[in-house]
N, C-alpha and C positions, 0 to 999 in steps of 0.2 A: 504494500499502499504506499505511495506518494503523497506523501502530504494529508492524508485521511479522506483523500479525496479521489485517488487511481487508482483502479486494482489492478495490478501487476500481474502476468505467468508468463516464461519464457521458457523454452526447450530449444535442442537440436538434434540431428539423428543423421549420420552418415550415409541413409538413403542408400543410390546405389554404386556409389565409391567407398575403395576402399581405404578410403581415408576420409575424414573430415577436418577440412580445411575452413568450415566456418565458426562463424567465434560471436557469442552475445553478451551483455554486460547492464545489469541494470542495477542503478544505486541509489536508494531511497533519498538519501542526506541532499545529494546534490542535483534529485530530481528528473535522475539520465535514463535514457534508455540508447541501446547501442546496438545496431547487427554488423557484421563485416564476412564476407564474405572471401577467400584468398582466392587470386587469380589465376584460373585455369591455363595449363599451358606453360603455366611459369614456375621454376620449384619456390619453396617454403610457402607456400599461400598459406596455409595455416598458422604462422610465425608471424608473416606481414598482414594476417586479420587481430593474431593480440595481437600483435605492437598499434595496430591502429587504435584500438579499443582503450590498451593500456595509455597512450600518449593521450588521447582525446582527454581520457578521465584524470589524470597529472595535470592535463594546460587548464582543464575547469577549475579543480582544488585549488592552483595559484594564481586563480581568477581572472580570465582570458576567456574571451567572451566564445561560443560556440564555433563559429563560422573559422574563426582566427585556430582555435584547436585542430579543431576537422585539416584545415589546410597547413600544420605544422605539423598533424598527422603524416602528412606525404612526404615531407623531408627524414622524416625520422625512419620513415620506408627504406627510400633510397640510401640514407648513410649504411643502415646496419645491414641492407646488399653487399654495398658495396666494403664492409668490415670481413663479411661475411667470403667474401670473394664468389660471390652469388651470381653467373654468366646468367645473363639475358634481364638481369634484376627482381626486384621481388613487389608484386602488387597485390590491392584489395582493394575491394567498392566498401562501402558507408554508407549507412543512413542513422542516422541517431537524433532524438528528440530531449530537449527540457523544458520543463516547467518553470515559468515563475505565476504561480495564485492559478488563475483560472488559463492563462495565454499559455501557447507552446510554442517554438520557435522549434524546422526541423529543417536539417544540412543533408546533402548528399552525394554522394560521387558514384558513378557507377550505374551498375541495375539489380541493386536491391533496394527496395519499394515500401511504401508509406500510401497503406489506405484507410480510410476512415468507412465505418459500416455504420448504418442510422436507415430506422423504420424500411429495411428488404432492401434500403439501396448501398450501392457502394461508389465511393467519391474516392478517384484517383489523388495523391497528395502529391506526388514525384512522378517527374518523366525523365525514365532510362537516358542516360548518358553511353547510344550504343547506333550503329550503322543500320539497325530496323527503326529506331526512334528520332534518327534525323532523316530518315527518306521520307517517313510520313511526315515531318514538320516542314520542309521543302516541297511536298508536293510529288515527289519522286514515284514513290506505292503510297496506297491506300496504305492505312495500318496492316489492316487484316495481310493485306497483299506482300506487305514488309516482311511480316513474321513467318511466310513460306519462302523466305530468301534463303540459302546456304550459310549466307554471313549474319544473319540476325541478330546472334548473340555476341558479334564481335563488340568490344566495349570503346567506345571514343575516348574516354575519362578513366581513371583510375589511380588511386592511392598507388604512390611510389614508382610508379612507371611514364606517368604525364608528367614534364618542365612542369616549373612551377609560375613560369611563368605564361604556360597553354591551361594551366587545372582550373576549372570552371567550376565554384562550387553551387550544386541548387539548393536554392533555398524558397521556406514556406512560412506563411506562422497561421495564427487565427485560434481559434477556443472552438470547444467541441460543445454539444447539447450535453443534456443529463441523461445517463445510460445509452451513450454512444462510444464504438469498440475504435479504437486505434490500432491497424496491425501492421508491425514491421517486420517483414521477411526478405531471405536472400532468395535469389528468381528458383532456386528447387522446390520451393512452395509454390508461389503464383505461375511456372510453368507447368503444374504439374496438375492444379487446381483453378477454377471458373472464377469470379466472382459470386458467381451463381451455387455454385458448390461450396463455399465457405460460407456463406452466409447463414444457412439452418443450419449451422455446429454450432453458428453463434446464439441464435434464436432459441434453440433448444436446450441451451446448456444452463444450468444451476450455480454456477462457477466460474469466474475468469482461467481459474484452474481446467478442469473441467472443459472448458469452450478451448482450450492451449490443446489437451489434449485429443479435442476431439478431431482438428483441424490438422493435426500432425497425424492422427489414425488415418485420416481421409488420403493426405497426402502419398502415404507407402505404401494405401491400397493402389492408386495409381502407378507403382514402379516408379517412382525418381530415378532418373540419368545423374540428378547432381545431390549434392548434402543439402540437405533442408532444415534450417533453423527459422524460428519466428517470437516475436515477442507480443503479446495480447494485453490491452488496457483498456480498463472500460472507466469513463469518466463519471462519477458522481460527485459532482461539487454543481455548484449554479449552476445553470444555463446562463450564455454569452447572450452578446447582442449581436442578432443576425447579421448585420455589418459585420463583425470579426470575425466569423467564419471562413476559415481558410479558401487561398485558391483551388478550385477545383480544375484539373489538367481532361482531360475531353476521352473515354474510353472506346 
């Protein structure tokens, strides 16, 4: 429980991989939630994801903003890769949210994502840094056509491998309605389940732990080819002003 008003549960599974390179972090005192996913195809992905979580957490404890902390974590991963002599570097995606009262700030890099669920509707709060998302944004393909392309999951941004001058953080902010769900997840979850398949897991659950377990079970039933990690949170605080609801990207 964060600040007595946000119920939270997180879990991770290796899914269809031999090694789990996903990591997550929940810190009630900092009102912080993070999901990180080591970039496939590069070595030490699990270490990169772990370092992303640790670096952001440490910088927030030192008083830095969430945006600054996420930006600095990229340099920390790149430095670690150099020290370890990792050929090709180390990389990780990240999606992180921090609360202040009823308001949250959301920062991400890569294709780990955030969605909210309210009244049987799913609202996507992040836009992937991937070739598929870029194609859809530029009108080269519709989003559904882009997802059918062979390079659909190639990332255009990742911590540790995108140079600091080119790193573009995704940002969003807002409040949630009383009883609204927030889900942070690696792409192993969102590639396995559609929003329509996730929503009933939340509606039928009697606790946030039960909801997280239900989503993970359905994910594993879908036989994901990747690691699967999620954090589910349910806002139980006061209703926010509708004008303060977060920006929503079209699904």
